[in-house]
C-alpha positions in Angstrom: -0.2 0.1 -0.1 2.8 2.6 0.9 4.1 1.9 -2.8 0.8 2.6 -4.0 0.4 6.1 -2.5 4.1 6.8 -3.2 2.9 6.0 -7.1 0.1 8.2 -6.9 2.1 11.2 -5.2 4.3 11.4 -7.7 1.6 10.7 -10.7 0.0 13.9 -8.6 3.4 15.9 -8.9 3.4 15.4 -12.8 -0.3 16.1 -13.5 0.4 19.4 -11.5 3.0 20.9 -14.0 0.8 23.5 -15.4 -1.8 23.7 -12.5 -0.6 26.5 -9.7 -3.9 26.6 -7.3 -7.6 26.2 -7.6 -10.5 28.6 -7.8 -12.3 29.0 -4.3 -14.3 30.9 -1.9 -13.8 31.6 1.3 -16.9 32.3 3.7 -17.0 33.8 7.7 -13.0 34.3 7.6 -12.9 35.5 11.4 -14.1 31.3 12.9 -11.3 29.4 14.7 -11.5 26.3 12.5 -11.9 25.7 9.2 -14.2 23.3 7.3 -13.6 21.8 3.3 -16.3 21.1 1.0 -15.7 19.6 -1.6 -18.6 19.3 -4.9 -20.0 16.3 -6.8 -19.6 15.6 -10.4 -20.3 18.4 -13.0 -21.2 20.2 -10.0 -19.0 23.2 -8.9 -18.7 25.3 -5.2 -22.2 27.1 -6.0 -23.8 23.2 -5.3 -23.1 24.3 -1.4 -25.2 27.4 -1.6 -27.6 26.1 0.6 -25.7 24.1 3.3 -23.3 27.0 4.1 -25.9 29.1 6.2 -25.9 26.5 8.7 -22.6 26.9 9.1 -21.8 30.3 9.9 -19.7 29.5 12.9 -17.0 27.7 10.8 -14.7 29.1 8.5 -15.5 27.1 5.2 -13.3 27.2 2.2 -15.5 25.7 -1.0 -13.6 25.3 -4.2 -14.2 24.1 -7.8 -12.5 20.7 -8.4 -10.6 20.6 -11.6 -12.6 20.3 -14.7 -15.4 21.7 -13.5 -16.5 25.5 -12.6 -13.8 28.4 -12.8 -11.3 24.9 -13.0 -12.8 23.4 -15.8 -9.6 24.1 -17.8 -7.9 21.6 -15.7 -8.4 17.9 -16.4 -9.9 16.1 -13.6 -8.1 13.6 -11.8 -8.5 12.6 -8.3 -4.3 12.8 -7.4 -4.4 16.4 -9.3 -7.5 17.3 -7.1 -6.1 16.1 -4.0 -2.7 17.7 -3.9 -4.4 21.0 -4.9 -6.6 20.7 -2.4 -3.9 20.2 0.0 -2.4 23.3 -0.8 -5.8 25.0 -0.4 -5.8 23.9 3.0 -1.9 24.5 3.7 -2.4 28.3 2.2 -5.9 29.3 3.7 -7.2 27.2 6.4 -6.8 28.1 10.0 -3.7 26.2 11.5 -3.1 24.6 8.3 -5.8 22.3 8.9 -9.2 21.2 8.2 -12.1 18.8 8.5 -13.7 18.4 5.5 -17.1 16.9 3.8 -17.1 15.5 0.7 -19.8 14.7 -1.9 -20.5 12.0 -4.6 -17.1 12.4 -6.3 -16.4 14.7 -3.8 -16.3 12.0 -1.6 -13.6 9.8 -3.2 -11.4 12.9 -3.5 -12.0 13.2 0.0 -10.8 9.8 0.8 -7.8 10.5 -2.0 -6.8 13.9 0.4 -7.0 12.0 3.4 -4.6 8.9 2.1 -2.3 11.2 0.6 -1.7 14.3 2.5 -2.9 13.4 6.3 -1.1 16.6 7.4 -4.1 18.8 6.5 -7.4 16.9 7.2 -8.6 16.8 10.6 -11.8 15.0 10.6 -14.1 13.8 7.2 -17.8 13.5 6.7 -18.6 12.5 3.4 -21.4 11.0 1.4 -22.5 9.0 -1.6 -20.7 6.2 -2.3 -22.2 4.0 -5.5 -18.9 2.0 -6.3 -19.8 0.9 -10.2 -17.8 -2.1 -12.0 -14.5 -1.0 -13.7 -15.5 -1.9 -16.6 -17.9 0.7 -17.1 -15.0 3.1 -17.2 -14.6 1.8 -20.7 -16.6 0.9 -23.7 -19.6 3.1 -23.9 -20.2 4.1 -19.8 -18.1 7.4 -20.7 -20.7 8.4 -23.4 -23.7 6.8 -21.4 -22.8 9.2 -18.6 -22.3 12.4 -20.6 -25.5 11.3 -22.6 -27.6 11.2 -18.8 -25.8 14.5 -18.0 -27.3 16.3 -20.7 -31.0 14.8 -19.8 -30.9 16.3 -16.8 -30.3 19.3 -18.2 -33.3 19.2 -20.4 -35.7 17.2 -18.0 -38.7 19.5 -16.5 -37.7 20.7 -13.0 -41.0 20.1 -12.1 -40.1 16.5 -12.4 -36.4 16.2 -11.2 -38.1 17.9 -8.1 -40.5 15.2 -7.8 -38.4 12.4 -8.3 -35.7 13.7 -6.0 -37.6 15.0 -2.9 -36.3 18.5 -3.7 -37.6 21.9 -2.2 -39.3 24.3 -4.8 -36.3 26.9 -4.2 -34.2 24.5 -5.7 -33.4 24.1 -9.9 -30.8 22.2 -11.0 -31.3 24.5 -14.5 -29.9 27.5 -12.9 -26.5 26.0 -12.5 -23.9 27.0 -14.2 -23.2 25.0 -17.4 -19.6 23.5 -18.1 -18.8 22.0 -21.2 -19.0 18.5 -20.7 -17.1 15.6 -22.7 -16.0 12.1 -23.2 -12.7 12.2 -21.9 -14.1 14.1 -18.8 -16.9 12.0 -18.2 -14.1 8.6 -18.6 -11.8 10.8 -15.9 -15.0 10.8 -13.3 -15.8 6.8 -13.6 -12.1 5.9 -13.6 -12.3 7.2 -10.2 -16.1 6.3 -9.1 -15.1 2.4 -10.8 -11.6 2.4 -9.0 -10.3 2.0 -12.5 -7.5 4.4 -11.9 -6.6 2.3 -8.5 -6.1 -0.7 -11.1 -9.5 -1.9 -9.8 -8.7 -1.7 -5.8 -9.9 -0.2 -3.3 -8.1 2.9 -1.7 -5.7 2.4 1.2 -7.0 3.4 4.4 -6.6 6.8 5.9 -5.6 7.9 9.5 -8.8 11.1 9.9 -11.8 9.9 11.5 -14.3 9.7 9.2 -18.2 9.0 9.1 -19.9 8.0 5.9 -23.4 8.5 5.1 -25.0 6.1 2.6 -29.0 7.6 1.5 -31.3 5.6 1.9 -34.3 6.2 -0.1 -34.4 4.6 -3.9 -37.8 4.7 -5.7 -38.4 5.4 -9.8 -34.8 6.1 -10.5 -32.6 4.2 -8.5 -31.0 7.4 -5.9 -30.2 5.2 -2.9 -26.6 4.9 -2.2 -24.9 1.0 -2.0 -25.2 0.4 1.7 -22.5 -2.6 1.4 -19.8 -0.3 -0.6 -20.4 2.0 2.9 -19.4 -0.9 5.0 -16.5 -1.9 3.0 -15.3 2.3 2.7 -15.8 2.2 6.5 -14.1 -1.2 7.1 -11.0 -0.4 5.2 -10.8 3.1 7.3 -11.4 1.4 10.6 -7.8 -0.3 9.6 -6.1 3.4 10.4 -8.9 4.8 12.8 -11.4 2.5 14.9 -13.8 5.6 15.4 -14.9 5.5 11.9 -18.4 4.7 10.9 -20.8 4.3 8.7 -25.0 5.3 8.7 -27.8 5.3 6.5 -31.0 7.4 6.7 -34.3 6.0 4.8 -35.6 9.5 3.9 -32.7 11.0 2.3 -31.9 10.3 -1.8 -28.3 10.4 -3.3 -28.4 14.6 -3.4 -29.5 14.8 0.1 -27.2 17.7 0.5 -30.3 19.8 -1.9 -33.0 17.8 -0.5 -32.4 18.9 3.2 -29.4 20.7 3.3 -29.9 22.0 7.2 -30.0 18.4 7.6 -26.5 17.8 5.8 -25.5 20.8 7.6 -26.2 19.7 11.1 -24.9 16.3 10.3 -21.9 16.8 9.6 -21.4 19.7 12.4 -22.6 16.8 14.9 -19.9 14.7 13.3 -17.0 17.2 13.7 -18.3 18.4 17.6 -18.1 14.7 18.4 -22.2 15.0 19.0 -25.1 12.4 18.4 -26.2 12.6 14.4 -29.6 13.8 14.2 -32.4 11.7 14.5 -33.1 9.3 11.5 -29.6 7.7 10.7 -29.0 4.4 11.2 -25.9 3.0 12.1 -25.0 0.3 9.8 
């Protein structure tokens, strides 16, 4: 595992030859502790706009990942994302360390960050784990992901809200439109299928971690994978016995939009070593 970590660190250095920093927003600069929030695929830092008002007593760093938002000119990769985020924390976080929140693709980036750069990570709150077969990163997989993203763009908002239990003030069509390519979709799939790790799961990391598995499905397969959450928890426990995994039967995959206050309250509870809000069930 040490050799794999060293290889990925070297890969990050190679990827970083033309990348110096990530665009980001900093909120509540006078707070004493920092939380880094890492968005999901095809999103950007503004995806946290409904969550951040419930975290006003924390200093918040909200970056755009490579390939997303104002960092769309950078090719996305997990090692590069982790390297640039570690530098962001080192330069701008209180005490050069941060608690980390990661959603969906951001979950994978958070684990990569904690594995490669543990010195900048305090504790982790992540959600949205749905591992896919490695074969999906090849063949028609990237094309299918690209088609799905464009399908969401043309689906009526009322239908999305009904299918996803989203509040009326959430409108996915108001999100910034980013250039989507097959290469970008392939890079995303390589992460969520572990193809970029040769089919292997990440190694254990030392940060105390809470993994949330959305439990509600329906017409669309909007639940996360509880068996994946348990497997990732067990990997993490090799370095930190306090790692846990929970599910919530009423929350769908993008529950940071479905119930942003609950999302913020759950993350805060974890970071402050308090019980999670009512409704979460430990796996």
